[in-house]
C-alpha positions, -999 to 999 in steps of 0.1 A, spaced: -933 212 508 -939 237 534 -910 257 546 -917 265 582 -886 279 593 -867 312 586 -831 317 583 -811 347 577 -788 349 547 -753 368 552 -732 376 523 -697 389 516 -679 405 486 -651 389 474 -625 413 460 -586 408 451 -559 429 469 -525 427 458 -529 396 437 -549 377 466 -586 370 467 -600 382 502 -635 378 514 -651 412 530 -671 414 561 -705 397 562 -735 417 561 -773 409 565 -790 403 530 -823 389 533 -844 363 555 -854 329 537 -880 304 542 -864 270 550 -866 239 570 -838 230 595 -833 194 607 -808 170 621 -801 137 607 -778 107 619 -753 94 598 -725 70 601 -691 78 598 -665 49 599 -633 57 615 -614 25 616 -626 -9 602 -650 -24 625 -661 6 645 -689 27 634 -693 66 647 -729 82 644 -730 118 643 -756 141 640 -756 162 609 -778 195 602 -795 201 572 -813 230 556 -836 229 529 -839 261 507 -861 276 480 -841 276 449 -815 299 446 -778 308 436 -765 298 465 -725 306 467 -709 285 494 -676 310 494 -694 342 499 -728 332 520 -735 322 557 -767 309 569 -777 325 605 -804 301 625 -816 307 659 -786 334 663 -759 311 653 -739 316 621 -731 282 600 -716 276 568 -719 249 546 -705 212 551 -700 201 516 -714 215 481 -754 222 481 -772 197 469 -797 207 442 -829 186 443 -854 183 411 -888 177 403 -902 173 369 -870 187 354 -869 217 374 -851 226 407 -874 221 435 -850 231 463 -815 230 474 -802 209 507 -773 224 524 -756 204 552 -743 227 578 -716 233 601 -708 260 627 -689 287 609 
């Protein structure tokens, strides 16, 4: 699979402050190879009515992706995950990650 886009990975530290977990400021970590695309999905709101929406997906190389402390920036816009990252396997090994994105 050819990953033809580039996406920036921004990370923040999670630390404890007065008994609560607090997320620090996001800082640039590195640039990753990726594929960013849109997919039309069906979301039923009420019986008999269908709503089709565009969902943004990002395919990344295998990595330890932490949705809580990581954000992705593509073409100047920062995104967060819309659900857990999906691990895709091939021949018993992790081949890539698919992350559904939404505006941060």
